[in-house]
C-alpha positions as CSV (number, residue, x, y, z in Angstrom):
1,M,31.7,-0.1,-20.2
2,T,30.4,-3.2,-22.0
3,V,29.4,-6.2,-19.9
4,R,27.8,-9.6,-20.5
5,I,24.8,-10.8,-18.6
6,M,23.3,-14.2,-19.5
7,G,25.5,-14.2,-22.6
8,D,24.1,-10.9,-23.9
9,E,26.2,-7.7,-24.1
10,Y,25.0,-4.5,-22.4
11,T,26.7,-1.0,-22.4
12,I,26.7,0.5,-19.0
13,V,27.0,4.3,-18.8
14,G,27.5,6.1,-15.5
15,S,29.8,7.5,-13.0
16,A,30.2,4.3,-10.9
17,P,33.6,2.7,-10.9
18,D,34.1,-0.4,-13.1
19,D,34.7,-2.6,-10.0
20,Y,31.4,-1.6,-8.6
21,I,29.6,-2.4,-11.8
22,N,31.4,-5.7,-12.0
23,D,30.3,-6.5,-8.5
24,L,26.6,-5.7,-9.5
25,I,26.9,-8.0,-12.5
26,K,28.4,-10.8,-10.5
27,S,25.5,-10.5,-8.0
28,V,22.9,-10.6,-10.7
29,E,24.5,-13.6,-12.4
30,E,24.7,-15.4,-9.1
31,R,21.0,-14.7,-8.5
32,I,20.1,-15.9,-12.0
33,E,22.1,-19.1,-11.5
34,A,20.5,-19.7,-8.1
35,I,17.0,-19.3,-9.5
36,A,17.8,-21.5,-12.5
37,I,19.0,-24.3,-10.1
38,A,16.0,-23.9,-7.8
39,H,13.7,-24.5,-10.8
40,G,15.5,-27.7,-11.6
41,N,14.7,-29.1,-15.0
42,A,12.4,-26.2,-16.0
43,K,13.8,-24.5,-19.0
44,L,13.2,-20.8,-18.0
45,S,13.8,-18.2,-20.7
46,K,16.2,-15.3,-20.1
47,T,13.1,-13.1,-19.7
48,Q,11.6,-15.3,-17.1
49,L,14.9,-15.5,-15.2
50,A,15.2,-11.7,-15.4
51,V,11.7,-11.2,-14.1
52,L,12.2,-13.6,-11.2
53,V,15.5,-11.8,-10.2
54,A,13.7,-8.4,-10.5
55,L,10.9,-9.7,-8.1
56,Q,13.5,-11.0,-5.7
57,L,15.4,-7.7,-5.7
58,T,12.2,-5.7,-5.4
59,D,11.2,-7.8,-2.4
60,E,14.5,-7.2,-0.7
61,L,14.3,-3.5,-1.4
62,Q,10.7,-3.3,-0.1
63,Q,11.7,-5.2,3.1
64,L,14.7,-2.8,3.7
65,R,12.4,0.3,3.1
66,M,9.9,-1.0,5.7
67,E,12.7,-1.7,8.2
68,H,14.2,1.7,7.6
69,E,10.8,3.4,8.2
70,K,10.5,1.4,11.5
71,M,14.0,2.6,12.5
72,V,13.3,6.2,11.7
73,K,10.0,6.0,13.6
74,L,11.8,4.5,16.6
75,L,14.4,7.2,16.5
76,Q,11.8,10.0,16.3
77,E,9.9,8.5,19.3
78,A,13.2,8.2,21.3
79,K,13.8,12.0,21.0
């Protein structure tokens, strides 16, 4: 499947359904747009935008991992 992100084409290979991939692309594009808007007049490069989105997503992932660990610990203590 070929997709466009920030105007560039990427070939995505995998077993996930096209609808799922399209949802991921939409989410990434929305984050890129939100970051670009938040930075106002600053002309961020595609690389800078991608890095900021990567940091944002990594932060969310880390927060979810820590919350998951807490939940697992609480479940183990409740046994």
